[in-house]
C-alpha positions in Angstrom: 0.0 0.0 0.0 1.5 3.3 -1.1 1.8 5.9 1.7 -0.4 8.4 -0.1 -3.1 5.8 -0.7 -3.0 4.7 2.9 -3.4 8.3 4.1 -6.4 8.8 1.9 -8.0 5.6 3.1 -7.4 6.5 6.7 -9.0 9.9 6.1 -11.9 8.3 4.4 -12.5 5.8 7.3 -12.0 8.7 9.8 -14.6 10.7 8.0 -17.1 7.9 7.8 -16.8 7.4 11.5 -17.8 11.1 12.0 -20.7 10.6 9.6 -22.0 7.6 11.5 -21.6 9.2 14.9 -23.7 12.2 13.8 -26.3 10.1 12.0 -26.8 7.8 15.0 -27.3 10.7 17.3 -29.8 12.2 15.0 -31.7 8.9 14.6 -31.9 8.5 18.4 -32.8 12.1 19.1 -35.6 12.4 16.5 -37.2 9.0 16.9 -40.3 8.7 19.0 -40.7 5.7 21.4 -43.4 4.4 19.1 -41.2 4.5 16.1 -38.3 2.8 18.0 -40.7 -0.1 18.8 -41.8 -0.5 15.2 -40.6 -3.5 13.3 -37.8 -3.0 10.8 -37.6 -4.2 7.1 -36.1 -7.5 6.6 -35.2 -8.4 10.2 -37.0 -9.8 13.1 -36.0 -6.8 15.3 -37.7 -3.5 16.0 -35.9 -0.3 15.4 -34.4 0.0 18.9 -33.1 -3.5 18.7 -31.5 -2.9 15.3 -30.0 0.4 16.5 -28.3 -1.5 19.4 -27.1 -4.1 16.9 -25.6 -1.4 14.8 -23.8 0.0 17.8 -22.5 -3.4 18.7 -20.7 -3.6 15.4 -18.5 -0.7 16.5 -18.0 -2.2 19.9 -16.8 -5.3 18.3 -14.0 -3.5 16.4 -12.1 -2.6 19.5 -11.6 -6.3 20.3 -11.1 -7.3 16.6 -8.2 -4.8 16.5 -6.4 -6.6 19.3 -7.0 -10.0 17.7 -5.6 -8.8 14.4 -2.7 -7.3 16.2 -1.9 -10.8 17.6 -2.6 -13.0 14.7 -1.0 -10.8 12.1 2.3 -11.6 13.9 1.8 -15.3 13.6 2.1 -17.5 10.6 -0.9 -17.2 8.2 -2.0 -20.7 9.1 -2.7 -19.7 12.6 -5.4 -17.2 11.7 -6.8 -19.5 9.0 -7.3 -22.2 11.6 -8.7 -19.7 14.1 -11.2 -18.4 11.5 -12.2 -22.0 10.7 -12.8 -22.7 14.4 -15.0 -19.6 14.7 -16.8 -20.5 11.5 -17.6 -23.8 13.1 -19.3 -21.9 15.9 -21.4 -19.7 13.6 -24.8 -20.9 14.9 -24.1 -20.2 18.6 -22.6 -16.8 17.6 -25.8 -15.9 15.8 -27.9 -17.0 18.8 -25.8 -14.8 21.1 -25.8 -11.9 18.7 -29.6 -12.1 18.3 -30.2 -12.3 22.1 -27.9 -9.3 22.8 -29.8 -7.2 20.2 -33.1 -8.1 21.8 -32.2 -6.7 25.1 -29.3 -4.3 24.6 -31.3 -1.2 24.0 -33.6 -1.8 27.0 -30.7 -2.4 29.3 -28.7 0.6 28.2 -31.4 3.0 27.3 -31.3 5.5 24.5 -29.1 8.2 26.1 -26.5 5.6 27.1 -26.5 4.1 23.6 -25.8 7.5 22.1 -23.0 8.3 24.7 -21.5 4.8 24.1 -21.6 5.3 20.3 -19.9 8.7 20.8 -17.2 7.2 23.0 -16.5 4.1 20.9 -16.3 6.1 17.6 -14.0 8.7 19.2 -11.8 5.9 20.6 -11.7 4.2 17.2 -10.7 7.4 15.5 -7.9 7.9 18.1 -6.5 4.4 17.6 -6.9 4.7 13.9 -4.8 7.9 13.8 -2.2 6.3 16.0 -1.6 3.3 13.7 1.3 3.2 11.3 0.7 2.4 7.7 2.5 -0.9 8.3 0.1 -1.8 11.2 -3.0 -0.9 9.1 -1.7 -3.2 6.3 -1.4 -6.2 8.6 -4.3 -8.6 8.6 -5.6 -12.0 9.3 -8.3 -14.5 8.2 -11.9 -14.0 9.4 -14.9 -16.3 9.9 -16.9 -15.4 6.8 -20.0 -17.1 8.2 -20.4 -14.6 10.9 -21.1 -11.5 8.8 -21.6 -10.8 5.1 -19.0 -8.0 5.4 -16.3 -10.3 6.8 -13.9 -11.4 4.0 -11.6 -14.4 4.2 -8.7 -12.1 4.8 -8.9 -8.5 6.2 -6.3 -5.9 7.0 -6.6 -3.8 10.1 -7.7 -0.8 8.0 -10.5 -3.0 6.6 -11.5 -3.9 10.1 -11.9 -0.2 11.0 -14.1 0.2 7.9 -16.1 -3.0 8.5 -18.6 -1.6 11.1 -19.7 1.3 8.8 -20.5 -1.2 6.0 -22.5 -3.1 8.6 -24.1 0.1 9.9 -25.1 1.3 6.4 -26.6 -2.1 5.5 -28.8 -2.1 8.6 -29.6 1.6 8.4 -31.5 0.9 5.3 -33.7 -1.5 7.2 -34.8 1.0 9.8 -38.4 2.2 9.6 -37.8 5.5 11.4 -39.2 8.6 9.7 -35.8 10.3 10.2 -34.1 7.3 8.4 -36.1 8.0 5.3 -38.9 5.6 6.1 -42.0 5.8 8.2 
């Protein structure tokens, strides 16, 4: 990855994190409780549950960054085997993912969800800026069965970009008036 290309990509990922933080805040601040309890399009969740799930994608990246850091320093076969092991556990992962989304918004509440998104995005931006181009180019194999935006091999920079792909996908499923549906 050329230095100029890497800097441009980092800036793009940083900007998309800003966009998501602002959008998430606007969605939560403008939605009514009745809207938040409406079903979404194409999922079994309501809007508040899907909004929590969207937040969870960003929370996951903090841990994924540490995993990439470790596995990128091992032989390629180590992360390939690890991804295979995780892929074997896809069904339990989806059960846990679903259950967390069912109750996450109710446990946290809307103001805490917003504050948590603010904190996690700011933290991701800080760690993104602190990474060297070499660190951002390191990567590992991923369990492709866990998420349609996981690819077989992802660099750390792609991991920072992943939650926004996930967010944008699910944002289109919201039925909030402020999301363009209602």
